[in-house]
N, C-alpha and C positions, 0 to 999 in steps of 0.2 A: 366639333371637342365647342363640349362644355362651359359657359361661363355663368356668373353668379352678380344678379342685379348691386346684395347686398352682402360681400365678400368677407367680411369682418364679422360679421353673427356663425361664423362657421369657426369661429374662436370658440366656442359655446360647445363645440363638439367635444373637446376636450373632458369637459363632467363626464363625459360616457366612460369612460375604461377609467374616470377617479371613481364613480359611481359598482363597479365592480369592483374595481380594486380593497374598496373600503368594505365590502361589503363580502367578500373571500375571506377578507381577515377577520373580519365578527368572525364569521364562520368558524376558521381555523382554532381562534382563542377559544372560542367555545367549547369545540371537540377537544380541546389539549384540556382546561377547567375539568372537565368530565371525568378525562382518563386521572389526573391530578389526586381530585378526590376520591376515587376508585367508588364511582361509587354508582352502580348498577342501574338503577332508573333514572338517575341525570344524563350515563354515558347514552342511556338508549334515547334520551330525550335528543344529547344536543345528535347525534348521529342517524339517526330517525334510519324508518327504512327505507330502503332503493327506491320506490316508487314514489314518496313522499318528499324526498329529496330531491329528485327530477322536477317534480311540478314545482318544489317551492324555488329551482335551478331559474326554469321555464319565464316562472313568473318573472324574476328577473331581466332574461333574454328578452324577454316582452316590454317590458317598462322602458329599457335601454334603447330596442327597437322604434319603439311610439318616442322619444324623446332625438333619438338620430335625425327621423323622417321631419319632425318640426321642427327643428335646428336646420336641414336643407331646405323647408316649406321657405321658411322665411328669411333663407338667401336668397330664394326665387332663379333659380337655376333657369336658364335657355342653353336652348341647343338649336341652331339652324337649320334649317330645313333647304331642301334641295330646290323641292318645289312649290317653296313659299319665299316671295319678293317683292323686297322695299320701290315704290313705287318712287321716280324720281319727277322735281319740280321744272318745270321747262316754259322759258321765258320766251316770246319772238320779243325782237327789237326793230323795225320793217322800219327803214328809210319812207318818208310820203312827202318827199321834195319836189320843188316844180323839177327838178329832169327827170325825174320818177312820171314824167307823164310821154318821155318817147318812144317812138312806135317803132323801136328797132327790136323789141319783142312784141309778141302780137299779140291782144289786140295796144298796150301795153307793157311798157317795163310793171307798174306796179299790179297789175291784170295779171302780171303772168306769174309775182311777186308770190302772188296768191292764191293762184292755181297751186304754187310747187309746196305753199307753203301751208294748205289742206293736204296733200300724200302725209306731210308728217304729223300734223295733227290726228289722222284720221288711224296711225299706226301706234300710236299712243297705245298702251297699255288702262286697263281699269283702275288703275292704283296710284295711274301719271297724272297730275298739277300739270294745266298749261293756262299762259296767259297770256296777252299782245301787247306792247310797247308800240308806241306811232312817234315816228322824230322828222321832225323839218326843224323849222328856225327855236324849236322847242322842243317838251317829249311830254307827249298824253299817254292817258291810261284807253286803251280799248279794251282789252274784254280782263278782267279779274282776272290772277291767278284760280283755279274750277277745275275739280274730275272730270265737271260734266261737258264735254268734248264736242256734245250737237248747240252747246251757248258760244264754248269760244266761233267754232266757225259759222255761227252767224253774226256777232260782233266783226267778225275777215271779213264776210263778203262785201258790210254794210264801210269800210275802209275807200273812205275817198282821197283824191289825190290833192294836195294841197299846193301855193306857190310860192314857200318860204326855202330858206336855206337850209344848209343841213349840219344839226346839232347834233354830230356821234356822240362826244363826252355827253350831254346829256341825254340822249339815249340810252347808251350803255348803265348808266347809275338809276336811272328810274329800274331798269331792269332788273335788277344787281335787288332793293329793294322790295321790289316786288317778287322774286323767286327767293327770297329766302321770308318771306311775311307765311308762310308755314313750316316752321323747322321738323329734327327729324329721317329727313328724304336728302338725298343725291339732288347736286342742283346743278343747274347748267343755264348759258341764255346762249341762246343765235341770231347774232345781229346780221341783218344787212344792208347794203346801202351803195347806189351808186356814186358819189358822188364824196368830194373834201370838207373833209369839217373845217366849217366861217363862220359858223353863230354860236349860240348857248355862254352859256356862265360856269358848265364844268368841262376843264378840257378833255382829251383823250388818255393823256398820260395820269391827272386824276380819277378818272374813271374807272380803269385797270389797277389801280391803286387800291380803292373799295373794293372792288371786284376779287381781287386778291388777297386781299382784309378777311375776305367773306368765306374762300374755297370757291371760287365760282370760277368754273371752265368756261371759258366764250368762245364758241365757234363763230369764224363772222366767212360773208358770203360778199365778191363784191363783183355786182353787176356792171356790162359791159360789152361791147361791141369789137371784132377783130377790126373795125375800120372806125376812125373817126365819126361823132354823133352830132349833130348839127343840131344845140336846144332852140335853136334866133339867131336875133343882130340886135346888134348894139347900135344907136344913136350915129354911126357913119356910115351900117350898112354892111362892117364887118363879121362876122361869122362867130358865134357865139359856141362853143364846142364842150362836150358833159368832159366831167373828167372824176376818173374814178383813182383816188389815195389807193392803192394795195398797199404801201409799205406803212401807212400806220391801221390797216386792218390786219396786215402780216401781223406786226407786232402786239397789235392785242390777243391777238387768238395764240401766238410765239410765250406772251406773258406769262397767261394763264391756263398754258399747259393743254391746249387745244390745237385743232387744225382750221387751220384758214384755204375758201374756196372761191375760185374765179370760173367766173359762171358769162359765159359768149352769147348764150341763146337760150331761148325756151328747154331746149330739152337735156342742155348739159343742171339747166337749175331743178326741172324735177329729179336731174340722177343726182345732186348735190343732199337734196333732202333727204332722197329712199339711203344716200350713205352713211347720213350723219344718223338717222334713224336705228339703222344696223349699229352705228356705233355706240349709241347711250346702253350704258352697265347701266344695272340694275344691281346690288349688293345684295345678297343673305339677309334675309329678316331673321335677328332674333325669335326666335320663338319659346315664349314660359310653356315648361313642359310640366306646372304644378298643375 
């Protein structure tokens, strides 16, 4: 369906029938005057020969056609072309807190997350932009939003684990900031975490509100294992287990009209990123037909 960038300009199309009406009204009056005064030469001048009248009217039709095309051109018509798609902005928000060094995924959770994220980045289209945000006790930018997938992959490869806690809210808020930095594209965030939000200055609820205000879908991935994973021991020798806050990740995805995925090993994590890649919808791009 054709749409117009400046539809208000189309009101000037009313000029076309108005000009045609005034033209033929004047032409008719000229003939009537000639008959009224019974002047043979005036009648011939008013009536003209058939070929002359056709040429005279053709000149009007061409003029009206030019005006018509000019008005439509200024209105800037667009038509969605099926073979042309808009790109999307995709930001990966990756947990790099201390628990991501657990070895239940080989060789570690973080390395498995990086490998799986690579699958998604490599599946993105030419017009897509990708960025990477890291979060632990706070949030930082690893790779700014860019269409250069190789650049993002290099940044991804260089990500190292940290010893901090888990600031899911901060990570999501920064991801929303990044994904909105390039306008006029569909936007989504993919947030991966293996822990509980226990750090940062922005709560998950506040970051979800921020995402919804900007109409951002947030897919969430929870990393965990079927069996408890020991991360270390406290001062008294008691084991400290990795905890996954699935309820928070589920709430984030549900609130932003996206999906939550649970990963229990490296293979399921690869499958999750492949699934998300296939679910990314690209809208038809309105292309000017001028």
